[in-house]
C-alpha positions as CSV (number, residue, x, y, z in Angstrom):
1,M,-217.2,-228.1,-161.0
2,S,-219.8,-226.0,-159.1
3,E,-219.8,-225.6,-155.3
4,Y,-222.9,-227.9,-155.2
5,E,-221.1,-230.6,-157.2
6,M,-218.0,-230.3,-155.0
7,T,-220.1,-230.6,-151.9
8,K,-221.6,-233.8,-153.2
9,T,-218.1,-235.4,-153.3
10,V,-218.0,-235.3,-149.4
11,S,-220.1,-236.9,-146.7
12,Y,-220.9,-236.1,-143.1
13,D,-220.9,-238.1,-139.9
14,S,-223.4,-237.6,-137.1
15,V,-221.8,-236.6,-133.8
16,S,-223.1,-236.6,-130.3
17,Q,-224.6,-233.5,-128.7
18,D,-221.6,-232.9,-126.5
19,Y,-219.2,-232.9,-129.5
20,L,-219.0,-229.1,-129.8
21,E,-219.2,-228.6,-126.0
22,K,-215.8,-230.3,-125.8
23,R,-214.5,-228.0,-128.5
24,Q,-215.2,-224.5,-127.2
25,L,-212.9,-221.4,-127.3
26,R,-213.1,-218.6,-124.8
27,K,-215.5,-215.9,-125.9
28,G,-214.7,-212.2,-125.5
29,A,-211.0,-212.7,-124.8
30,A,-210.0,-209.9,-127.3
31,G,-211.1,-206.4,-128.2
32,W,-209.9,-204.5,-131.3
33,I,-206.8,-203.2,-129.5
34,L,-205.7,-206.7,-128.6
35,L,-206.5,-207.8,-132.1
36,A,-204.4,-205.0,-133.6
37,G,-201.6,-206.0,-131.2
38,L,-202.0,-209.6,-132.4
39,G,-201.7,-208.5,-136.0
40,V,-198.5,-206.6,-135.3
41,S,-197.0,-209.4,-133.2
42,Y,-197.6,-211.9,-136.0
43,V,-195.3,-209.9,-138.2
44,I,-192.9,-207.8,-136.1
45,S,-190.2,-210.4,-136.1
46,G,-189.9,-209.8,-139.9
47,D,-188.5,-206.3,-139.0
48,F,-185.7,-207.8,-136.9
49,A,-184.5,-210.6,-139.2
50,G,-185.2,-212.3,-142.5
51,W,-186.2,-209.3,-144.7
52,N,-182.6,-208.4,-145.3
53,F,-182.0,-211.6,-147.4
54,G,-184.0,-209.8,-150.1
55,L,-181.0,-207.4,-150.4
56,G,-178.9,-210.3,-151.6
57,Q,-181.5,-211.3,-154.1
58,G,-182.2,-207.9,-155.7
59,G,-180.1,-205.2,-154.0
60,F,-181.7,-202.3,-152.3
61,G,-183.6,-201.2,-155.5
62,G,-185.0,-204.7,-156.1
63,M,-186.0,-205.1,-152.5
64,L,-187.6,-201.6,-152.5
65,V,-189.7,-202.3,-155.6
66,A,-190.6,-205.7,-154.2
67,T,-191.6,-204.2,-150.9
68,I,-193.9,-201.6,-152.6
69,L,-195.5,-204.4,-154.6
70,M,-196.0,-206.6,-151.5
71,A,-197.2,-203.7,-149.4
72,T,-199.8,-203.0,-152.1
73,M,-200.9,-206.7,-152.0
74,Y,-201.2,-206.7,-148.2
75,I,-203.1,-203.5,-148.1
76,C,-205.6,-204.7,-150.6
77,M,-205.8,-208.1,-149.0
78,V,-206.3,-206.7,-145.5
79,L,-209.2,-204.6,-146.7
80,G,-210.8,-207.7,-148.3
81,L,-210.2,-209.8,-145.1
82,A,-211.7,-207.0,-143.0
83,E,-215.0,-207.5,-144.9
84,L,-214.8,-211.3,-144.8
85,S,-214.0,-211.6,-141.2
86,S,-216.8,-209.3,-140.1
87,S,-219.2,-211.3,-142.2
88,L,-218.0,-214.8,-141.3
89,P,-216.6,-214.6,-137.8
90,T,-215.3,-218.1,-137.1
91,A,-212.0,-219.6,-135.9
92,G,-211.5,-221.0,-139.4
93,G,-210.4,-217.7,-140.9
94,G,-209.4,-218.1,-144.5
95,Y,-210.7,-221.7,-144.5
96,S,-214.2,-220.6,-143.6
97,F,-214.2,-217.9,-146.3
98,A,-213.2,-220.3,-149.0
99,R,-215.5,-223.0,-147.6
100,R,-218.4,-220.5,-148.1
101,A,-217.3,-219.6,-151.6
102,F,-216.1,-222.9,-153.0
103,G,-217.4,-225.7,-150.9
104,P,-215.4,-228.2,-148.8
105,W,-212.6,-228.7,-151.3
106,G,-211.9,-225.0,-151.5
107,G,-212.1,-224.7,-147.8
108,Y,-209.6,-227.5,-147.2
109,L,-207.2,-226.4,-149.9
110,T,-207.1,-222.9,-148.4
111,G,-206.9,-224.0,-144.8
112,T,-204.1,-226.4,-145.5
113,A,-202.1,-223.7,-147.3
114,I,-202.5,-221.5,-144.2
115,L,-201.5,-224.3,-142.0
116,L,-198.4,-224.9,-144.1
117,E,-197.5,-221.2,-143.6
118,Y,-198.1,-221.2,-139.9
119,A,-196.5,-224.5,-139.1
120,I,-193.2,-223.5,-140.8
121,A,-193.0,-219.8,-140.0
122,P,-192.3,-220.4,-136.2
123,A,-189.4,-222.7,-137.2
124,A,-187.8,-219.9,-139.2
125,I,-188.3,-217.4,-136.3
126,A,-186.8,-219.9,-133.9
127,I,-183.7,-220.0,-136.0
128,F,-183.5,-216.2,-136.0
129,I,-184.1,-216.2,-132.2
130,G,-181.1,-218.4,-132.0
131,G,-179.1,-215.8,-133.9
132,Y,-180.1,-213.0,-131.4
133,V,-179.5,-215.2,-128.4
134,N,-176.1,-216.1,-129.7
135,E,-175.2,-212.4,-130.0
136,L,-176.2,-211.9,-126.3
137,F,-175.2,-215.1,-124.6
138,G,-173.2,-217.2,-127.1
139,L,-175.9,-219.9,-127.2
140,D,-177.6,-221.2,-130.3
141,G,-179.0,-224.4,-131.8
142,P,-181.5,-227.1,-130.8
143,L,-181.4,-226.3,-127.0
144,V,-182.4,-222.7,-127.7
145,Y,-185.2,-223.7,-130.1
146,A,-186.5,-226.4,-127.8
147,L,-186.5,-224.0,-124.8
148,F,-188.5,-221.3,-126.6
149,Y,-191.0,-223.8,-128.1
150,T,-191.6,-225.3,-124.6
151,I,-192.0,-222.0,-122.8
152,F,-194.4,-220.3,-125.3
153,V,-196.5,-223.3,-126.1
154,G,-196.8,-223.7,-122.4
155,I,-198.1,-220.1,-121.9
156,H,-200.7,-220.7,-124.6
157,L,-201.8,-223.8,-122.7
158,W,-202.5,-221.5,-119.7
159,G,-205.3,-219.7,-121.5
160,A,-206.1,-217.5,-124.5
161,G,-206.9,-214.2,-122.7
162,E,-203.7,-214.5,-120.6
163,A,-201.6,-215.4,-123.7
164,L,-203.0,-212.5,-125.7
165,K,-202.2,-210.0,-123.0
166,I,-198.7,-211.3,-122.5
167,M,-198.3,-211.2,-126.3
168,F,-199.4,-207.6,-126.4
169,G,-196.8,-206.6,-123.7
170,I,-194.0,-208.4,-125.6
171,T,-195.0,-206.7,-128.8
172,A,-195.0,-203.3,-127.1
173,L,-191.4,-204.0,-126.0
174,A,-190.4,-204.9,-129.6
175,A,-192.0,-201.7,-130.8
176,V,-189.8,-199.7,-128.3
177,A,-186.7,-201.4,-129.7
178,I,-187.7,-200.4,-133.3
179,L,-188.3,-196.8,-132.2
180,V,-184.8,-196.7,-130.5
181,F,-183.3,-198.2,-133.7
182,I,-185.0,-195.5,-135.8
183,I,-183.9,-192.6,-133.6
184,G,-180.4,-194.0,-133.3
185,L,-179.8,-194.4,-137.1
186,I,-181.6,-191.4,-138.6
187,P,-178.6,-189.1,-138.1
188,H,-176.3,-191.7,-139.8
189,F,-178.4,-192.4,-142.9
190,Q,-176.5,-191.9,-146.3
191,W,-178.1,-192.6,-149.7
192,D,-174.8,-194.0,-151.1
193,N,-174.9,-196.8,-148.5
194,L,-178.0,-198.2,-150.1
195,F,-176.3,-199.0,-153.4
196,N,-173.0,-200.5,-152.4
197,I,-173.7,-204.1,-153.5
198,A,-171.6,-205.2,-156.5
199,T,-173.5,-205.2,-159.8
200,N,-173.9,-208.5,-161.6
201,P,-172.7,-207.8,-165.2
202,T,-174.6,-210.7,-166.6
203,A,-178.0,-209.8,-165.2
204,V,-180.5,-208.1,-167.6
205,G,-181.1,-204.5,-166.6
206,A,-178.3,-204.6,-163.9
207,S,-177.4,-201.2,-162.4
208,D,-176.4,-199.8,-159.0
209,F,-180.1,-199.6,-158.2
210,L,-180.8,-203.1,-159.4
211,P,-177.5,-205.0,-159.0
212,Q,-179.2,-208.3,-160.0
213,G,-181.2,-206.8,-162.8
214,Y,-185.0,-207.0,-163.2
215,M,-185.2,-210.6,-162.1
216,G,-183.8,-209.5,-158.7
217,I,-187.1,-207.7,-158.0
218,W,-189.1,-211.0,-158.5
219,A,-186.6,-213.0,-156.4
220,A,-186.9,-210.4,-153.6
221,L,-190.7,-210.8,-153.3
222,P,-190.7,-213.6,-150.7
223,F,-188.4,-211.5,-148.4
224,A,-190.4,-208.4,-148.9
225,M,-193.4,-210.4,-147.8
226,W,-191.6,-211.1,-144.5
227,L,-192.2,-207.5,-143.5
228,F,-196.0,-208.3,-143.5
229,L,-196.3,-212.1,-143.5
230,A,-199.0,-213.5,-141.2
231,V,-201.0,-210.3,-140.5
232,E,-203.8,-212.2,-142.3
233,G,-204.0,-214.4,-139.2
234,V,-206.1,-211.8,-137.3
235,P,-209.4,-213.4,-138.4
236,L,-208.4,-216.6,-136.7
237,A,-209.3,-214.9,-133.4
238,A,-212.8,-214.1,-134.5
239,E,-214.5,-216.5,-132.1
240,E,-212.6,-215.1,-129.2
241,A,-213.3,-211.4,-130.1
242,G,-215.8,-209.4,-128.1
243,D,-217.6,-207.9,-131.1
244,P,-216.2,-209.4,-134.4
245,A,-218.3,-207.3,-136.7
246,R,-216.7,-204.1,-135.3
247,D,-213.4,-205.4,-133.8
248,M,-212.1,-207.5,-136.7
249,P,-211.9,-204.7,-139.3
250,R,-210.5,-202.1,-136.9
251,G,-207.9,-204.5,-135.5
252,I,-206.5,-205.8,-138.8
253,I,-206.4,-202.4,-140.5
254,T,-204.7,-200.7,-137.5
255,A,-202.1,-203.5,-137.5
256,M,-201.4,-203.0,-141.2
257,V,-200.8,-199.2,-140.8
258,I,-198.3,-199.8,-138.0
259,L,-196.5,-202.5,-140.0
260,L,-196.2,-200.2,-143.0
261,V,-194.4,-197.6,-140.9
262,F,-192.1,-200.0,-139.2
263,G,-191.3,-201.9,-142.4
264,G,-190.5,-198.7,-144.3
265,C,-188.2,-197.4,-141.6
266,V,-186.3,-200.6,-141.2
267,L,-185.8,-201.1,-145.0
268,F,-184.2,-197.7,-145.5
269,L,-182.3,-197.1,-142.2
270,A,-180.5,-200.4,-141.7
271,P,-178.8,-200.5,-145.2
272,G,-178.7,-196.7,-145.3
273,A,-176.6,-196.5,-142.2
274,A,-174.5,-199.7,-142.4
275,G,-174.5,-200.4,-146.1
276,A,-176.6,-202.8,-148.1
277,D,-173.7,-205.2,-148.6
278,L,-173.1,-205.7,-144.9
279,M,-176.9,-206.2,-144.2
280,Q,-177.7,-208.6,-147.0
281,A,-176.8,-211.8,-145.0
282,H,-176.6,-210.5,-141.5
283,G,-178.3,-212.7,-138.8
284,A,-179.4,-209.7,-136.7
285,P,-179.5,-206.8,-139.1
286,L,-180.8,-204.1,-136.7
287,V,-178.1,-204.9,-134.2
288,G,-175.5,-205.1,-136.9
289,A,-176.5,-201.7,-138.3
290,L,-176.2,-200.1,-134.9
291,Q,-172.8,-201.8,-134.2
292,S,-171.5,-200.6,-137.5
293,V,-172.2,-197.0,-136.5
294,Y,-171.7,-197.0,-132.7
295,G,-169.2,-199.9,-132.3
296,S,-169.5,-203.6,-131.4
297,D,-169.7,-202.8,-127.6
298,S,-172.4,-200.1,-128.1
299,Q,-175.0,-199.9,-125.3
300,L,-177.5,-198.8,-127.9
301,A,-176.9,-202.0,-130.0
302,S,-177.0,-204.1,-126.9
303,F,-180.3,-202.6,-125.8
304,V,-181.9,-203.2,-129.3
305,N,-180.5,-206.7,-129.3
306,L,-181.9,-207.5,-125.8
307,V,-185.2,-205.8,-126.2
308,G,-185.4,-206.6,-129.9
309,L,-185.4,-210.3,-129.0
310,A,-189.0,-209.5,-127.9
311,G,-189.9,-208.8,-131.5
312,L,-188.9,-212.3,-132.6
313,I,-190.5,-213.8,-129.5
314,A,-193.7,-211.8,-130.2
315,S,-194.1,-213.3,-133.7
316,F,-193.1,-216.7,-132.6
317,F,-195.6,-216.6,-129.7
318,S,-198.5,-215.3,-131.8
319,I,-198.0,-217.6,-134.8
320,I,-198.2,-220.5,-132.3
321,Y,-201.6,-219.1,-131.5
322,A,-202.5,-218.9,-135.2
323,Y,-201.5,-222.4,-136.1
324,S,-203.4,-223.8,-133.1
325,R,-206.6,-222.0,-134.2
326,Q,-206.3,-223.2,-137.8
327,V,-205.7,-226.8,-136.7
328,F,-208.6,-226.5,-134.2
329,A,-211.1,-225.3,-136.8
330,L,-210.1,-227.8,-139.5
331,S,-210.2,-230.6,-136.9
332,R,-213.5,-229.6,-135.4
333,A,-215.1,-229.8,-138.8
334,G,-213.5,-233.2,-139.5
335,Y,-210.9,-232.2,-142.1
336,L,-208.1,-233.1,-139.8
337,P,-208.2,-235.8,-137.0
338,R,-210.9,-234.8,-134.6
339,F,-208.9,-235.3,-131.4
340,L,-206.8,-232.3,-132.4
341,S,-209.8,-229.9,-131.6
342,L,-210.5,-231.1,-128.1
343,T,-210.1,-228.2,-125.7
344,S,-209.1,-228.1,-122.0
345,K,-211.0,-226.7,-119.0
346,R,-209.3,-223.4,-119.9
347,K,-210.9,-223.5,-123.4
348,V,-207.5,-224.1,-125.1
349,P,-207.0,-226.6,-127.9
350,T,-204.2,-228.6,-126.2
351,L,-203.1,-231.0,-128.9
352,A,-203.5,-228.4,-131.7
353,L,-200.8,-226.4,-129.8
354,I,-198.4,-229.3,-129.0
355,I,-198.3,-231.5,-132.1
356,P,-197.6,-228.7,-134.7
357,G,-195.1,-227.3,-132.2
358,V,-193.2,-230.6,-132.2
359,I,-193.2,-230.6,-136.0
360,G,-192.0,-227.0,-136.1
361,F,-189.1,-227.7,-133.7
362,M,-188.0,-230.6,-135.9
363,L,-188.0,-228.3,-138.9
364,S,-186.0,-225.7,-137.0
365,L,-183.1,-228.2,-136.6
366,S,-182.3,-227.6,-140.2
367,G,-180.9,-224.2,-139.2
368,E,-181.9,-222.8,-142.7
369,G,-183.9,-219.7,-141.9
370,D,-184.1,-218.4,-145.4
371,L,-185.3,-221.9,-146.7
372,M,-188.0,-221.8,-144.0
373,I,-189.1,-218.3,-145.1
374,T,-189.5,-219.5,-148.7
375,M,-191.5,-222.6,-147.6
376,A,-193.8,-220.4,-145.5
377,V,-194.3,-218.0,-148.4
378,F,-195.3,-220.9,-150.7
379,G,-198.2,-221.7,-148.4
380,A,-199.1,-218.1,-147.6
381,T,-199.4,-217.0,-151.3
382,L,-201.6,-220.0,-152.1
383,S,-203.9,-219.1,-149.3
384,Y,-203.9,-215.4,-150.3
385,A,-205.0,-216.2,-153.8
386,M,-207.8,-218.5,-152.5
387,M,-209.0,-215.9,-150.0
388,M,-209.1,-213.1,-152.5
389,L,-210.9,-215.4,-155.0
390,S,-213.4,-216.1,-152.1
391,H,-214.0,-212.4,-151.7
392,I,-214.6,-211.9,-155.4
393,V,-217.0,-214.9,-155.7
394,L,-219.0,-214.0,-152.6
395,R,-219.4,-210.4,-153.8
396,L,-220.7,-211.6,-157.1
397,R,-222.8,-214.6,-155.9
398,E,-224.1,-213.3,-152.6
399,P,-224.4,-209.6,-153.0
400,D,-227.0,-209.5,-150.2
401,M,-224.9,-211.2,-147.6
402,E,-224.6,-209.2,-144.4
403,R,-221.4,-207.2,-144.5
404,P,-220.8,-205.0,-141.4
405,Y,-217.7,-203.7,-143.2
406,K,-217.3,-203.3,-147.0
407,T,-213.9,-203.3,-148.8
408,P,-213.2,-200.0,-150.5
409,G,-213.0,-200.6,-154.2
410,G,-214.8,-203.9,-153.9
411,I,-213.6,-206.7,-156.1
412,L,-211.1,-204.4,-157.9
413,T,-209.2,-204.1,-154.7
414,T,-209.1,-207.9,-154.1
415,S,-208.4,-208.6,-157.7
416,L,-205.2,-206.6,-157.5
417,A,-204.2,-208.6,-154.4
418,L,-204.9,-211.8,-156.2
419,L,-202.6,-211.0,-159.2
420,L,-199.8,-210.0,-156.9
421,A,-200.2,-213.1,-154.8
422,I,-199.9,-215.3,-157.9
423,A,-196.7,-213.4,-158.8
424,A,-195.3,-213.9,-155.3
425,F,-196.1,-217.6,-155.4
426,I,-194.1,-218.0,-158.7
427,S,-191.2,-216.2,-157.1
428,T,-190.7,-218.9,-154.5
429,F,-189.4,-221.2,-157.3
430,L,-186.9,-218.5,-158.3
431,V,-185.5,-218.2,-154.8
432,S,-185.3,-221.9,-154.0
433,V,-186.7,-224.7,-156.1
434,E,-185.8,-227.1,-153.2
435,A,-188.0,-225.2,-150.7
436,A,-190.9,-224.8,-153.2
437,L,-190.8,-228.6,-154.0
438,W,-190.7,-229.6,-150.3
439,S,-193.7,-227.3,-149.7
440,A,-195.5,-228.8,-152.6
441,L,-194.8,-232.3,-151.3
442,F,-196.3,-231.5,-147.9
443,Y,-199.3,-229.9,-149.6
444,A,-199.8,-232.9,-151.8
445,L,-199.7,-235.3,-148.8
446,M,-202.3,-233.2,-147.0
447,V,-204.6,-233.1,-150.1
448,G,-204.2,-236.9,-150.4
449,Y,-205.3,-237.3,-146.8
450,F,-208.5,-235.4,-147.5
451,F,-209.2,-237.2,-150.8
452,F,-208.7,-240.7,-149.5
453,Y,-210.1,-240.3,-146.0
454,S,-211.3,-237.2,-144.2
455,R,-213.7,-235.9,-146.9
456,K,-215.9,-238.9,-146.1
457,C,-216.3,-238.0,-142.4
458,L,-216.9,-234.3,-142.0
459,V,-218.9,-232.7,-139.2
460,A,-222.0,-230.9,-140.3
461,Q,-222.5,-229.2,-136.9
462,A,-219.2,-227.3,-137.1
463,P,-219.9,-223.5,-137.5
464,E,-218.2,-223.1,-140.8
465,E,-220.1,-226.1,-142.3
466,E,-223.4,-224.8,-140.8
467,F,-222.9,-221.3,-142.3
468,A,-222.3,-222.8,-145.7
469,A,-225.2,-225.2,-145.4
470,I,-227.6,-222.4,-144.5
471,A,-226.4,-220.3,-147.4
472,Q,-226.8,-223.2,-149.8
473,A,-230.3,-223.9,-148.6
474,E,-231.3,-220.3,-149.0
475,A,-229.9,-220.2,-152.5
476,E,-231.9,-223.3,-153.4
477,L,-235.1,-221.8,-152.0
478,Q,-234.6,-218.7,-154.1
């Protein structure tokens, strides 16, 4: 079905003149440095917890190969998103890219996949925060999760500019903790520690390097993604950027470079100092690695535990921002209930912050952080595939579209990211069929909502819809 035919399957409602006036975000709240900080803060919790479960799936060798593959995917994807976000700077992010390329259905399917990722990822991070708080104060569970959701949703309700600056400061603290971790463990790194996980004799291709064989590489992909997951959320801040055409590419690419350095150091040093076997299921692997070297009462480990909590908070805090902007954009355009996009006097989408936060808190009560990771990756990889397809289609169909930044390598770059995203999506079924099926059920329910209701009452005046309508009218004239 062509984009034109897909567009004909939806209908639009007329809205009053003040509809968009009640749905405004704060312009100019972020320059490229804040955007780079936002990109790092989305992801940095992945350095502190979650990635190490990949050691259990594939050993160090499997996790290393998986990380190289996923780093390649994210580099290619970030370069593609740098182009798309500079060309189509709206709060819809991936939804707006796919909306332009594939029509309303493509936009909704992509936006819902992103929302699945961003609604679930904070629940996983809340669980990991509980683990770090437990190490410090002996507290964990629902009370900790509720406290952090309440505090950081509340800060976002204060205002976008204030929230982004606080987020930047928290991320800087987390970066200090990682640097201290790196300096503390470099002298204690030993190659043999990387390969001390017992080999599975029944696995095909099993060895000290790949204790779970070749399939271990594939099973480790979702956890390798955790070192980079959500950096693609930077374009969601486009409407609040000072100069999107210049700031978006610089911000997201800078963030990716920093994440590559941090991820590589964590992957080698934690198991290289403490042993991969100890790290594969540890709730706070950076702290555990330092304690294994310096002792359980080590001041260095205590410092990284305390300050490193900022890393988990930074990602928790920033992904709350991301899900609220995705809900805001989809709601403003009528794909989700319109009341979710109403903004306060401080230009903040109040209900788009609160309602997904309540859902995330309820998910965190499961206490299954690794399950939440797999569910988040399910949504993420679906959205990656759609966004990369959008880049390819728009390059081929709209070669003259204004592109302040162009992806090096063009569609070859995003085609590689597309193939790797498909492989990562399939891997979620290898890690946990239960998690993949729960994600698929949620996704199916959201698709059903669009098919039976919201596709019949979209809002033509929403920026993403107007951009697409103008492009379609120009194509028809030509």
